[in-house]
C-alpha positions in Angstrom: 0.0 0.0 0.0 2.9 2.4 0.5 3.3 2.9 -3.3 -0.4 3.7 -3.8 -1.2 7.4 -3.5 -4.8 8.6 -3.3 -5.6 12.3 -3.3 -8.2 13.2 -0.6 -9.9 16.5 0.3 -9.6 15.9 4.1 -8.3 13.5 6.7 -9.7 12.7 10.1 -7.8 12.3 13.4 -5.7 9.2 13.6 -5.1 8.8 9.9 -1.8 9.3 8.1 -1.4 11.6 5.1 1.4 13.1 3.1 1.6 16.8 2.5 4.1 18.3 0.1 5.4 21.8 -0.4 5.5 22.8 3.2 8.8 24.6 3.4 8.6 25.8 7.0 7.0 22.7 8.5 9.1 20.0 10.1 8.4 16.4 11.3 6.5 16.7 14.6 4.8 20.0 13.9 1.1 20.2 14.7 -0.8 21.4 11.7 -4.3 23.0 12.1 -6.8 24.6 9.7 -6.6 28.1 11.2 -5.3 30.2 14.0 -8.7 30.0 15.8 -8.5 26.2 15.7 -4.9 26.4 17.2 -6.1 28.7 20.0 -9.0 26.4 20.8 -6.7 23.4 20.9 -4.3 25.2 23.2 -7.2 26.0 25.5 -8.3 22.4 25.6 -4.7 21.2 26.2 -4.1 23.7 29.0 -7.3 22.6 30.8 -6.1 19.0 30.5 -2.9 19.6 32.5 -4.6 21.6 35.3 -3.1 25.0 34.4 -5.2 27.9 33.3 -4.4 30.1 30.3 -6.2 33.4 30.2 -4.9 34.5 26.8 -4.6 31.7 24.2 -3.2 34.1 21.6 -0.1 34.6 23.9 0.5 30.9 23.8 -0.1 30.3 20.1 3.5 29.4 19.8 3.2 26.6 22.4 3.2 23.0 21.3 -0.3 21.5 21.1 0.9 17.9 20.6 4.1 16.4 21.9 6.7 15.8 19.2 8.0 12.2 18.8 11.1 11.2 20.8 14.1 11.1 18.4 17.2 9.4 19.8 20.6 10.9 19.2 22.6 9.6 16.2 24.8 6.6 16.7 26.7 6.5 13.4 28.7 9.3 11.8 30.6 9.9 8.6 32.2 12.9 6.9 30.8 14.0 3.6 31.8 16.6 1.1 30.8 17.8 -2.3 33.0 16.7 -5.3 33.9 20.4 -6.1 33.3 23.9 -5.0 30.8 24.3 -7.8 28.5 21.7 -6.2 28.8 23.3 -2.7 25.5 25.2 -2.8 23.5 22.2 -4.1 25.2 20.0 -1.5 24.3 22.4 1.3 20.7 22.5 0.0 20.5 18.7 0.0 21.8 18.5 3.6 19.4 21.2 4.7 16.4 19.4 3.2 17.3 16.0 4.5 17.8 17.4 8.0 14.5 19.1 7.9 12.7 16.0 6.6 14.3 13.5 9.0 14.7 14.6 12.7 17.1 11.7 13.4 19.7 13.2 11.0 22.3 15.6 12.4 24.5 17.7 10.2 27.5 19.3 11.9 30.7 21.1 10.9 33.8 19.8 12.7 35.6 22.9 13.7 39.0 21.2 14.0 39.0 19.4 10.6 36.6 21.7 8.6 34.6 18.6 7.5 30.9 18.2 7.3 29.8 15.3 9.6 26.5 13.5 8.9 25.0 11.6 11.8 22.2 9.0 11.7 20.8 5.9 13.1 23.2 3.5 11.5 25.3 2.7 8.4 22.3 1.7 6.3 20.5 4.9 7.3 23.5 7.0 6.1 23.9 4.9 3.0 20.3 5.7 2.1 20.8 9.4 2.8 23.9 9.6 0.6 22.1 7.7 -2.2 19.3 10.3 -1.9 21.7 13.2 -2.2 23.2 11.6 -5.3 19.9 10.7 -7.0 17.6 13.6 -5.9 20.0 16.5 -5.8 22.5 15.2 -8.4 25.5 15.7 -6.1 28.2 13.0 -6.2 29.0 13.1 -2.5 32.5 12.0 -1.4 32.3 10.0 1.8 
C-alpha cells in the first residue's frame, strides 16, 4: 500500500497523510486549519494539564501535541561535495534532509573543517547519501 497514493480532500484524526510543499513545517509539527483552531486546541490542552491560560493568543507558539522522541545519532561519517561548484547544491540537500528527518544531524567539525553527517546506522547514512546523489545530483564524497 505504500506505493499507492490517493488524493483526498480531508483527513480525520488518527489517519496518516502526506503533505508536500510545506517549506517551513518539520516532522513533529502540529498542523491545524486556522489560528482559531490552534487557539481552541491550546485552551483544551491547557485545561487537561490543570493549568489555566487566560490568553490563548499569547501561547499560540506553544506545542499542542508532543513531538515524537528522536534518539541521538549513533553512526557518523564525513561528507563533502565533489567540487566547490557543487557546494551550494550539497548544502541545500543536507538542509532538506535534516528538515525531513529529525534523526539526522549535520554538523561542521571545527578542527577538521569537515561536514559530519550523523544518523541511526550505516544503512541509514547509505540511504541518505544515495538520496543526495539521486535527488540532488551531487556525487558526494564519503
